[in-house]
C-alpha positions as CSV (number, residue, x, y, z in Angstrom):
1,M,19.9,2.5,19.0
2,V,19.8,-0.4,21.7
3,S,17.6,-2.4,20.9
4,E,18.0,-5.9,18.6
5,S,14.6,-6.2,17.4
6,F,13.7,-4.3,14.2
7,M,10.2,-4.4,12.5
8,L,8.2,-3.1,9.5
9,A,4.4,-2.5,9.3
10,T,2.4,-1.4,6.9
11,R,-1.6,-1.0,5.9
12,I,-2.3,-0.5,2.4
13,P,-6.0,-0.4,1.0
14,M,-6.3,-2.9,-2.3
15,A,-8.9,-4.6,-3.8
16,R,-8.7,-8.5,-3.2
17,R,-7.5,-9.3,-6.9
18,D,-4.7,-6.7,-6.7
19,F,-3.8,-8.1,-2.9
20,E,-3.1,-11.8,-4.8
21,T,-1.5,-10.3,-8.1
22,W,0.9,-8.5,-5.6
23,L,1.8,-11.4,-4.0
24,D,3.4,-13.0,-7.2
25,I,5.0,-9.7,-9.0
26,P,9.0,-10.3,-8.6
27,V,10.6,-7.8,-6.4
28,P,11.2,-4.9,-8.0
29,G,14.7,-3.1,-7.4
30,T,16.0,0.2,-6.4
31,E,14.2,2.3,-9.4
32,V,10.8,1.8,-7.3
33,L,12.4,4.2,-4.7
34,A,12.6,8.0,-5.6
35,N,15.4,8.5,-3.2
36,P,16.7,4.8,-1.6
37,G,20.2,7.2,-0.4
38,E,17.8,9.4,2.3
39,M,15.9,6.2,3.8
40,F,17.2,7.7,7.5
41,T,16.9,11.3,6.5
42,G,15.1,13.3,9.3
43,W,14.5,10.4,11.5
44,F,16.5,8.2,14.6
45,W,19.5,7.7,12.6
46,D,19.2,11.1,10.4
47,G,22.7,11.3,8.9
48,T,23.3,7.8,8.2
49,G,23.7,6.6,4.2
50,S,21.2,3.7,2.9
51,D,23.0,3.4,-0.3
52,D,25.4,0.7,0.4
53,R,22.4,-1.3,1.9
54,W,20.4,-1.5,-1.2
55,A,23.2,-4.6,-2.6
56,R,22.1,-6.9,-0.3
57,V,18.5,-7.2,-0.9
58,E,17.3,-10.7,-2.0
59,E,16.8,-11.3,-6.1
60,D,14.6,-12.9,-8.1
61,T,11.7,-13.2,-5.1
62,T,8.2,-12.6,-4.8
63,A,6.4,-11.5,-1.8
64,R,4.6,-15.3,-2.1
65,E,7.9,-16.7,-1.9
66,F,9.6,-14.1,0.7
67,F,6.6,-13.9,3.0
68,A,6.4,-18.1,2.9
69,E,9.8,-18.4,4.3
70,C,9.7,-16.0,6.8
71,V,6.4,-18.1,8.0
72,E,8.6,-21.2,7.8
73,Q,11.1,-19.7,9.9
74,A,9.1,-18.7,12.7
75,C,7.8,-22.3,12.6
76,A,10.7,-23.8,13.4
77,G,11.8,-21.0,16.3
78,E,14.3,-18.7,14.1
79,P,14.1,-15.0,15.4
80,T,11.5,-13.7,12.8
81,T,7.7,-13.4,13.0
82,V,5.5,-12.1,10.5
83,V,1.7,-11.2,10.2
84,L,0.7,-10.6,6.8
85,L,-2.8,-10.4,5.9
86,Y,-5.8,-9.6,3.4
87,R,-8.0,-7.9,6.2
88,E,-11.1,-5.7,5.5
89,G,-10.2,-4.5,2.4
90,A,-6.2,-4.0,2.8
91,L,-3.0,-5.5,2.9
92,E,-1.6,-5.7,6.5
93,A,2.0,-6.6,7.0
94,Y,3.8,-6.7,10.5
95,L,7.4,-8.0,10.3
96,F,9.3,-8.9,13.4
97,E,13.3,-10.0,13.3
98,I,15.6,-9.9,16.0
99,G,18.9,-8.0,14.8
100,Y,18.9,-5.6,11.4
101,D,19.0,-8.5,8.8
102,E,19.6,-6.1,6.0
103,R,18.9,-8.4,3.4
104,S,15.4,-9.4,5.1
105,M,14.4,-6.1,5.6
106,H,15.2,-3.9,2.4
107,T,13.6,-6.7,0.3
108,A,10.0,-6.4,2.1
109,L,10.7,-2.6,1.9
110,L,11.0,-3.1,-2.0
111,L,8.2,-5.6,-2.2
112,L,6.1,-3.4,0.1
113,A,6.9,-0.4,-2.2
114,G,6.0,-2.0,-5.3
115,A,2.8,-2.9,-3.2
116,G,1.9,1.0,-3.7
117,R,1.3,0.6,-7.2
118,F,-2.4,-1.4,-6.4
119,G,-3.6,0.8,-3.9
120,S,-7.2,1.4,-4.0
121,E,-7.1,5.1,-2.4
122,P,-6.1,7.8,-4.0
123,G,-3.8,9.4,-1.0
124,R,-0.8,7.8,0.2
125,E,0.0,5.3,2.9
126,H,3.6,4.7,5.2
127,V,5.6,1.8,5.4
128,L,7.2,2.5,8.8
129,F,10.5,0.8,9.9
130,W,11.7,1.6,13.7
131,A,13.1,-0.7,16.3
132,E,11.8,-1.7,20.0
133,T,12.5,-4.7,22.1
134,S,8.9,-5.2,22.8
135,G,7.9,-5.1,19.1
136,A,5.3,-3.0,20.0
137,L,4.4,0.3,17.6
138,L,5.6,3.4,19.0
139,K,3.7,6.4,19.6
140,P,3.2,8.8,16.6
141,S,4.7,11.5,17.7
142,D,8.1,9.5,19.2
143,D,11.6,10.5,18.0
144,G,12.4,6.6,17.6
145,W,11.2,6.0,14.2
146,L,14.0,5.2,11.9
147,A,12.4,5.3,8.6
148,V,8.6,6.3,6.7
149,L,8.5,5.1,3.2
150,S,5.1,7.0,1.9
151,V,3.8,4.6,-1.2
152,G,1.1,5.5,-3.4
153,R,0.0,4.8,-6.8
154,D,2.9,6.7,-8.4
155,G,5.4,5.2,-6.9
156,A,7.8,5.1,-3.5
157,R,10.0,7.9,-1.7
158,F,11.0,8.0,1.8
159,T,10.0,10.7,3.5
160,G,10.9,12.9,6.7
161,R,9.0,14.0,9.4
162,A,5.3,12.9,8.7
163,D,2.0,13.1,10.9
164,L,2.1,9.0,11.3
165,A,-1.3,9.1,13.7
166,E,-4.0,7.7,11.2
167,T,-1.3,5.1,10.4
168,V,-0.1,3.9,13.9
169,A,-4.2,3.8,15.1
170,G,-4.9,1.6,11.1
171,L,-2.0,-1.0,12.5
172,R,-3.6,-1.5,15.9
173,P,-4.9,-4.3,15.0
174,T,-2.6,-5.6,13.1
175,E,0.3,-5.3,16.1
176,D,-2.5,-7.3,18.5
177,R,-2.5,-10.5,15.9
178,F,1.5,-9.9,16.6
179,Y,0.8,-10.2,20.2
180,A,-1.8,-13.0,19.7
181,L,1.0,-15.0,17.3
182,I,4.0,-13.8,20.2
183,E,2.0,-15.4,23.0
184,R,0.6,-18.6,21.0
185,M,4.3,-19.6,20.0
186,A,5.6,-18.9,23.6
187,E,3.1,-21.5,24.6
188,D,4.2,-23.8,22.5
189,E,8.0,-23.2,23.5
190,E,6.7,-24.0,26.9
191,R,5.5,-27.9,25.9
192,W,8.4,-28.3,23.8
193,D,10.7,-30.4,25.9
194,S,14.3,-29.3,24.8
195,E,16.0,-32.4,26.0
196,S,14.1,-34.6,24.1
197,G,16.4,-34.1,21.0
198,D,13.3,-32.9,18.6
199,S,13.5,-29.8,17.1
200,F,11.2,-26.7,18.2
201,H,7.9,-26.7,15.9
202,S,5.1,-24.3,16.1
203,D,2.4,-24.5,13.5
204,A,0.9,-20.9,15.3
205,P,2.9,-18.9,12.3
206,R,0.8,-20.8,9.6
207,D,-3.0,-19.9,11.2
208,P,-5.1,-18.0,9.1
209,L,-5.3,-15.7,12.0
210,F,-1.9,-14.4,11.2
211,I,-1.4,-15.4,7.7
212,D,-3.5,-15.3,4.5
213,P,-3.5,-18.7,2.9
214,E,-3.4,-17.5,-0.2
215,V,0.4,-16.8,0.8
216,L,1.3,-20.2,1.8
217,R,-0.9,-22.2,-1.1
């Protein structure tokens, strides 16, 4: 994979009170995953084991703490961008990072796996993991997906080939917000005088259009 930009995205229907409860639940261990060693099975990195990657996750954190930290990093111009909202009856997440930071990406995967038990629908939802320079969602039938985590009230497991059409369609509004955030930050960077000696800073990632205010409470 030539891209250096890696993304996670999902939309999990749940009640607002359950979203707020999830924010303060400690990150679960790999026991929340039925098959942690099969993360890449059936996708672009098929044949690549993932057992050893879970040793790098961030322990003793919560979704609130983890995503709030991502927001502050983005405000400072570090290579991470996050959209995390409760919108239209669902948790919506879109996490973008430059480089495959295993600590960050695998911690986020565990947090989103743990969110599945709060789902309000009887079916299962997908957490998508992929790499794309532009940060855009791939086509549902694209061969470039890196991993798909299936989450539900009865647990989470990595799955091989799956029909992603409904998942991708449901994430289009979140993708639009991600691009709106990127545009806002680019505008702030254009206004920043890099020769002033002041560090770059943007308040755009803290806008309620992109991050639920409860995350930053």
